[in-house]
N, C-alpha and C positions, 0 to 999 in steps of 0.2 A: 504494500500500500504506500502510495506517495504521502509525503508529509504536507500538512496544511500550514501555511505560513501565518503566524500570529504576529501582526504588527499593531494590534489594538486590543484593549481589554475586551471589547465586544466579541472579538474572535474566539475567546474562550468558550462562550456560550453557543457558538454556531456549529460545533462539531456534533452532528447527529449520531455518527457511528460511535464516537467516544461516549456520548450520553447514554446510548442504548446499552453499552457494556457496563455502565456505571463506573467507568474509570477514565482518567485523562492523564496522559504523559506529556509533560511540558519541559522544554529545554530553553532556558532564558539566560540573560546576562546576570552577573552577580549584582545584588543590591538594586534590582529593578522593580521590586514590589515591596509592600509593607510586610512586617513580620506576621501580621494576623490575616493577610489576604487569603491564604490557602484555607485556613481554618474557617473563616467567614464564608468562603465559597462552598465548602463542603456542608456547612450547617444550612446554607440556603438551598442547595441543590441536591444534597445527598450523594454527590459524585466524589469518589476517591481520587486524589491527585498525587501523582509522583512528580516531584518538581526538582529537576537537576539544573545546575548552573555551569556556565563557562565564562571565560574572561577575554576571549579574542575570537574574531570571525574565523581565523585560521583553524582553531580547535573545532568550532562548529562545522566548518566546511569539511574537514577531514572525517568527522564522524558521520555526517550526512552522506558524503560521497561513497563511504564504505558500504552503505546499504543496510537494510534491516535494523535501523536504529531503534525502532519501537516507539518513537515519539509521535504524538499527534499534532502538537503545536510547537513551533520554534520561532525565534525572533532574530533573524539576521538583519544586517543593515541592507539598505536598498540595493547597493551595487552587488553584494554577495548573493542576494536573493535572485537577481537577474541571472547570474552565472549558474545558480542551482536550477533555475527554471529551464535554462537552455540545455542543461545536462539531464533533464527529466527527473530531477530529485523531488521537486515540489509540485503540489497540485494547485489548480486554480481556485481562488477563494470565491465562495458563493455569497455574494453581497446581499442577495435577497433574504438571507437568513441573519443578517446583521442590520436590523432596522436603524440602530443608532449611528450607522456609518454616515447618515445624512448630517450629523452634527460635526463631522470632521472639518477642519480648516481646508477649504478648497485650494488655497494657495500652497499650503504645506504638502497636501496630497499630490498636487500637480508636480511639485519638485521631486517627490518620491517616485511618481509614475515615470518621470523622465529617466531617472536612474534605473528603475526596474524594467524599463523599456516596454511597458504595457500598463494597463489600468485594471488588471484582474489578478495580480499576484498577491497583493497584500494591502493592509490598511495601517497607516502610520500609528505607532504606539507612542513614540516620543522622538524628539529631535534635539540636537544640541551642537556645540562646537568643542574643539579641543584647545585648551589653554594652559596656563601655568599657575599653579597655586604655590604660594611662598610665604615665609615668615618675614614680615616687613622689617622687624627689628634686626634679625640675624643678617638679612641682606645688607642693611645700612651699615652694620658693624664691619662687614667685609668689603663692601664695594662703595661705601659712602652714600650720601643723600641723593646723589644723581645717578644711582644705579639704573640700568636700562630695563626697568620692570615692565615696560610696554613693548618689549622686543624679545624675540627668540634668542638674541645674542646674549641674553642673561645666562643661558645655560649652554648655548651652542658655540659661543666664543671660548676657545680653550683657556684663555687667560682668566676669564670670569669663572669658568667651571672649576679651575684649579683652586681658586680662592674660596669657592663655595663647597668644595668636596667634603669638608669635615662636617658640614650641615647635613649632608646626605641628599644627593640628587638622584631622583628616580624618574624613569620615563616609561611610557606604556609599552607593553609587549604586543604592539599592534601596528604593523607596517603601514596599513591603510590610513591610520590616524597620524602617525609620526612623519612619514616621508613627505606627504604634501606640505606639511608645515616647514620642514627643513628646506624643501625646494622654494617655498615662499621666502624663507630667510635668505636664500641665495638671490632673491630678486626676480625669480621666474614664476610663471603661473603655477599655483599649487595643484591644479588639475591636469598638469601636463602628463603625457604618456611617453615622453622622450627618454629612451633608455640611458642616454648620456647624462641627463639630469639626475636620474636615479643613482648612477654611479657617483656623481658629484655629491649627492646627498649622503651616500654611504661613506664617502671620505670624511665628510663633516662629522658624522657620528663616530667614526673610528678615532678621530682626534680627541673627542671628549670622553670616549669610552673608559679610559683609565680613571676618570674622575666621577664616574657613576657608581652609586652604591648598589643599585640593582635595576633590572628591567622586568617589570611585572605590571599587570593591568588592574589588580585589585588590592594588592598589599598596601599601597600608599594611602588608601582610605583610612585604615585603622592607624597607620603611622602618623598621619597628619592630625587625627583626632587626639592622639596621645602626645602630641608635641614633638 
């Protein structure tokens, strides 16, 4: 059975096959739902939910491409969803069974449809951008009051990264999030597909790699909360 893409909360309620079996298997990003969401859903519907998490598109894609994942609903980003659809991994979403889809932002959905390369693959669950979180006091102590906190040079310039290394620099383990920003830092379009630019971006990352504490997509959430 193909996997149905869940890009919206309403999609959880649209899976007739899963509801008939009284079970729902969901694969989603870390920290994308509230702690009581699953319990509340089961109390309201009586459906048992197995909820697993991942922290990168690459992990999701590898598991889905292997086949027989057992999941009913997954939440890839729009570009990875398009690749999966082309490979026959994902099923078309039946919007007639998601009446609240009409409440979706038409502008946001249009952007997603462009990336998904159709308007039948999924419904946007959330959107956002990739940026830098930092301790303002620690940055000022090491780089001064004029530290480039509005620029990727804050961590991509080796001189800056070296001074901040003892604070602990972490970047996402997600090439599709990181590389476009590195390319933008180089003054080129972040959505470029030029292989040479990706090589240049790799060189930038290699120069600051010695100053990184780790590369991980979810560990930094707790680390930042703990100071």
